[in-house]
ZAKOLRO-142110 format. One record per residue (C-alpha): x, y, z; residue number from 1. Coordinates in steps of 0.02 Angstrom, whole numbers, padded with zeros to 5 digits. Example, Ala and Ser with C-alpha at 12.3 -4.5 7.8 and 13.67 -1.06 7.14 Angstrom:
residues 2
u; v; w; resi
00615; -00225; 00390; 1
00684; -00053; 00357; 2
END
This chain:
residues 235
u; v; w; resi
07837; 05466; 01597; 1
07960; 05396; 01471; 2
08097; 05269; 01507; 3
08228; 05405; 01481; 4
08147; 05508; 01618; 5
08129; 05359; 01736; 6
08311; 05305; 01729; 7
08383; 05460; 01818; 8
08250; 05445; 01954; 9
08289; 05260; 01976; 10
08474; 05298; 01986; 11
08444; 05430; 02119; 12
08337; 05308; 02219; 13
08471; 05172; 02212; 14
08605; 05295; 02269; 15
08494; 05353; 02411; 16
08466; 05172; 02467; 17
08652; 05133; 02460; 18
08690; 05288; 02562; 19
08570; 05233; 02700; 20
08618; 05073; 02794; 21
08439; 05060; 02860; 22
08361; 05067; 02687; 23
08494; 04948; 02620; 24
08455; 04816; 02752; 25
08269; 04840; 02722; 26
08281; 04812; 02534; 27
08399; 04664; 02551; 28
08280; 04584; 02675; 29
08132; 04619; 02560; 30
08223; 04545; 02409; 31
08270; 04388; 02506; 32
08092; 04372; 02571; 33
08022; 04385; 02395; 34
08144; 04252; 02333; 35
08091; 04135; 02474; 36
07907; 04158; 02434; 37
07938; 04127; 02249; 38
08042; 03973; 02290; 39
07902; 03905; 02400; 40
07787; 03904; 02249; 41
07898; 03772; 02167; 42
07914; 03658; 02320; 43
07808; 03500; 02316; 44
07821; 03443; 02498; 45
07746; 03533; 02646; 46
07891; 03547; 02769; 47
08011; 03641; 02653; 48
07865; 03749; 02596; 49
07825; 03799; 02775; 50
08006; 03842; 02817; 51
08023; 03945; 02658; 52
07865; 04036; 02710; 53
07941; 04066; 02882; 54
08098; 04138; 02802; 55
07991; 04248; 02690; 56
07890; 04310; 02839; 57
08049; 04355; 02934; 58
08116; 04450; 02784; 59
07955; 04548; 02761; 60
07946; 04587; 02948; 61
08120; 04665; 02936; 62
08074; 04757; 02776; 63
07909; 04820; 02846; 64
07990; 04880; 03007; 65
08138; 04970; 02928; 66
08061; 05043; 02770; 67
07928; 05064; 02851; 68
07778; 04972; 02776; 69
07655; 04941; 02918; 70
07532; 04833; 02821; 71
07674; 04719; 02763; 72
07741; 04714; 02941; 73
07570; 04670; 03014; 74
07527; 04531; 02890; 75
07699; 04451; 02901; 76
07702; 04461; 03092; 77
07533; 04371; 03099; 78
07585; 04235; 02976; 79
07756; 04203; 03054; 80
07701; 04108; 03212; 81
07569; 04013; 03113; 82
07696; 03949; 02986; 83
07823; 03908; 03124; 84
07692; 03807; 03218; 85
07637; 03712; 03063; 86
07817; 03674; 03013; 87
07856; 03605; 03187; 88
07696; 03501; 03185; 89
07745; 03423; 03019; 90
07921; 03386; 03083; 91
07851; 03302; 03239; 92
07731; 03201; 03132; 93
07876; 03144; 03023; 94
07973; 03086; 03176; 95
07820; 02991; 03239; 96
07801; 02903; 03071; 97
07984; 02850; 03074; 98
07966; 02789; 03253; 99
07810; 02692; 03204; 100
07902; 02609; 03060; 101
08037; 02553; 03183; 102
07908; 02490; 03310; 103
07753; 02429; 03220; 104
07669; 02374; 03382; 105
07658; 02560; 03430; 106
07601; 02618; 03259; 107
07465; 02728; 03331; 108
07587; 02850; 03411; 109
07607; 02960; 03259; 110
07421; 02999; 03246; 111
07376; 03020; 03429; 112
07394; 03211; 03437; 113
07261; 03225; 03300; 114
07137; 03099; 03372; 115
06990; 03112; 03493; 116
06970; 02995; 03642; 117
06814; 02891; 03671; 118
06777; 02773; 03816; 119
06679; 02614; 03779; 120
06588; 02492; 03893; 121
06612; 02303; 03881; 122
06512; 02232; 03737; 123
06498; 02397; 03644; 124
06502; 02375; 03455; 125
06611; 02510; 03381; 126
06559; 02469; 03203; 127
06480; 02323; 03111; 128
06526; 02236; 02951; 129
06452; 02334; 02807; 130
06446; 02502; 02898; 131
06521; 02654; 02810; 132
06706; 02673; 02850; 133
06731; 02856; 02892; 134
06848; 02845; 03044; 135
07015; 02770; 03090; 136
07041; 02702; 03267; 137
07181; 02665; 03389; 138
07166; 02562; 03549; 139
07229; 02654; 03704; 140
07180; 02529; 03838; 141
07070; 02376; 03848; 142
07041; 02252; 03706; 143
06944; 02262; 03543; 144
06888; 02102; 03456; 145
06867; 02085; 03269; 146
06718; 01969; 03283; 147
06718; 01878; 03116; 148
06899; 01820; 03131; 149
06914; 01812; 03320; 150
07068; 01925; 03324; 151
07095; 02034; 03478; 152
07178; 02204; 03461; 153
07285; 02261; 03607; 154
07335; 02440; 03656; 155
07437; 02531; 03525; 156
07353; 02448; 03376; 157
07271; 02546; 03236; 158
07117; 02473; 03152; 159
06981; 02524; 03031; 160
07100; 02584; 02896; 161
07052; 02456; 02763; 162
06881; 02537; 02735; 163
06970; 02698; 02680; 164
07042; 02604; 02531; 165
06898; 02484; 02493; 166
06801; 02520; 02332; 167
06633; 02526; 02423; 168
06707; 02614; 02579; 169
06622; 02486; 02692; 170
06684; 02395; 02847; 171
06745; 02219; 02813; 172
06733; 02162; 02996; 173
06639; 02200; 03157; 174
06735; 02280; 03301; 175
06671; 02245; 03478; 176
06741; 02287; 03651; 177
06793; 02132; 03747; 178
06813; 02238; 03905; 179
06801; 02422; 03952; 180
06913; 02512; 03829; 181
06972; 02682; 03772; 182
06996; 02712; 03587; 183
07057; 02861; 03489; 184
06971; 02908; 03326; 185
07013; 03020; 03179; 186
06899; 03061; 03033; 187
06941; 03026; 02852; 188
06954; 03210; 02805; 189
07089; 03243; 02935; 190
07186; 03089; 02881; 191
07184; 03150; 02701; 192
07248; 03321; 02753; 193
07390; 03243; 02853; 194
07436; 03128; 02708; 195
07439; 03277; 02590; 196
07551; 03374; 02708; 197
07665; 03227; 02744; 198
07670; 03093; 02607; 199
07771; 02974; 02717; 200
07615; 02955; 02823; 201
07523; 02888; 02670; 202
07660; 02759; 02639; 203
07646; 02703; 02820; 204
07457; 02684; 02803; 205
07481; 02580; 02646; 206
07603; 02472; 02742; 207
07472; 02443; 02877; 208
07342; 02394; 02747; 209
07463; 02278; 02657; 210
07509; 02194; 02822; 211
07327; 02171; 02868; 212
07285; 02096; 02699; 213
07434; 01978; 02712; 214
07368; 01917; 02880; 215
07197; 01888; 02802; 216
07274; 01787; 02662; 217
07372; 01679; 02785; 218
07213; 01646; 02888; 219
07119; 01599; 02731; 220
07255; 01479; 02677; 221
07259; 01398; 02849; 222
07070; 01373; 02850; 223
07075; 01306; 02673; 224
07207; 01180; 02724; 225
07101; 01125; 02873; 226
06945; 01090; 02771; 227
07031; 01002; 02627; 228
07012; 00811; 02637; 229
07168; 00710; 02669; 230
07240; 00627; 02513; 231
07191; 00444; 02489; 232
07322; 00317; 02548; 233
07439; 00251; 02417; 234
07409; 00069; 02369; 235
END
């Protein structure tokens, strides 16, 4: 069929759509849905991408119901609640990160919904210095001691994150339960997925690592000052 033959048919189809309010709403919804899906391809962050996908799903549901296109309707109806749920999860995670930045002593709150609980008996060694670092932890109750430096972690504290960034991916300290404790853990793969979906989480993790390294430097300087001999008296 030539272009000259197609143009009259296209014109007739457009006039038929304009004459039918149902078809007009269906095509407008489909065009908006397609624009949202195309726009989502250019978005770099996860939350806007999810909401654009939600808008696209809604548009295609309307198009599929009114046109009708049952396959389009079915696929969009299945994807709609999934994208809504993921978008809300990312928004909640963002709020938790902001709350953690405002209250660093409760920094574990933003990861708790993604972590698994584990109860430990007194004296249990969670990991030893030199072990592979494949999990991040948060203290729920009880106390965890970092043996080599004698530091005690209280409820709400995250620990074990430095191994994620170390070149050899090994633990730099030993973590032992001072008393019966409950800890939450999350594996490295899940952390990476969350950081990819919400970059602000990655910045918060880097802040935790930087703070921990600053504490280590201060302890080292204090010990160095203690072992240095006193200067000889002036004659």
